[in-house]
C-alpha positions in Angstrom: 0.0 0.0 0.0 2.8 2.4 0.9 4.4 1.9 -2.5 1.1 2.4 -4.3 0.4 5.6 -2.4 3.9 6.9 -3.4 3.5 5.9 -7.0 0.2 7.7 -7.3 1.1 10.6 -5.0 0.3 13.4 -7.5 -3.1 12.1 -8.3 -3.9 11.4 -4.6 -2.8 14.9 -3.6 -5.0 16.4 -6.3 -8.0 14.4 -5.1 -7.3 15.4 -1.5 -7.2 19.0 -2.5 -10.6 18.6 -4.3 -12.0 16.6 -1.5 -11.4 19.1 1.4 -10.0 22.3 0.0 -6.5 21.8 1.4 -3.7 23.5 -0.4 -2.0 21.1 -2.8 1.4 21.6 -1.3 0.1 20.4 2.1 -1.4 17.4 0.6 1.8 16.6 -1.4 4.2 17.4 1.4 2.2 16.0 4.4 -0.9 13.9 4.0 0.3 11.7 1.1 3.8 10.8 2.4 2.6 10.4 6.0 -0.2 8.1 4.8 2.4 5.9 3.0 4.7 5.9 6.1 1.8 4.8 8.3 1.1 1.8 6.1 4.8 1.0 6.1 5.0 1.2 9.9 2.1 -1.1 10.5 3.2 -3.6 7.8 6.0 -4.4 10.2 3.6 -5.2 13.0 1.9 -8.0 11.1 4.8 -10.3 12.1 5.0 -9.1 15.7 1.5 -9.7 17.0 1.5 -13.1 18.6 0.2 -14.9 21.7 2.3 -15.9 24.7 2.3 -18.5 27.4 2.0 -17.1 30.9 3.4 -19.1 33.9 1.0 -19.6 36.8 1.6 -20.9 40.3 -0.5 -24.1 39.9 1.6 -27.1 38.9 1.0 -28.7 35.5 -1.2 -25.7 34.4 -0.6 -22.8 32.1 -2.4 -19.7 30.8 -2.0 -18.3 27.4 -3.1 -15.2 25.3 -4.2 -15.6 21.8 -4.0 -12.7 19.4 -6.4 -13.1 16.5 -8.4 -10.8 14.2 -11.7 -9.5 15.5 -13.3 -10.0 12.1 -15.0 -7.1 10.3 -14.0 -3.6 11.4 -16.3 -0.7 10.5 -14.6 2.6 10.0 -16.0 6.1 9.4 -13.8 8.6 7.7 -14.5 12.4 8.3 -14.0 15.2 5.8 -11.0 17.0 7.1 -8.1 14.5 6.5 -9.8 11.8 4.5 -6.8 9.9 3.1 -4.6 10.3 6.2 -7.4 9.3 8.6 -8.2 6.3 6.4 -4.5 5.3 6.6 -4.6 5.7 10.4 -7.5 3.3 10.6 -6.9 0.9 7.7 -3.2 0.1 8.4 -3.5 -1.3 11.9 -6.7 -3.2 11.1 -5.2 -4.8 8.0 -2.0 -5.6 9.9 -4.0 -7.5 12.5 -5.8 -9.5 9.7 -9.2 -7.8 9.9 -11.6 -7.2 7.1 -12.7 -3.5 6.8 -15.8 -1.7 5.8 -14.9 1.9 5.1 -17.7 4.5 5.3 -16.7 7.9 3.8 -18.7 10.9 2.9 -19.8 10.7 -0.7 -20.3 14.2 -1.8 -16.8 14.9 -3.2 -14.2 13.2 -5.3 -12.1 10.9 -3.2 -8.7 9.3 -3.1 -10.4 6.2 -1.6 -11.7 5.3 -5.0 -8.1 5.3 -6.3 -7.1 3.0 -3.5 -10.0 0.6 -4.2 -8.9 0.3 -7.8 
């Protein structure tokens, strides 16, 4: 995802500007690269989330934790930082193996459509 965001940075920045009126230089210099970095950071967590065995004081017994996806995660994206806030929510949920339903406002052009394609 991070590489796709970087490869399509100009188009995504233009869509962000159309989506919320943000100056293009802020979208290009902030929102787009930070969104890519957020995906890159959480991609590393996918291999670090694991369960563990916890020792207890009772002989021949043990306790353990199990880390597993919760299933479907519903996420609502507001108008002010649509791409970046989607990255904040999508990246950790995907890294944990969840399926995501993304609800965004639908009155403006959106970079989310570019992601979906």
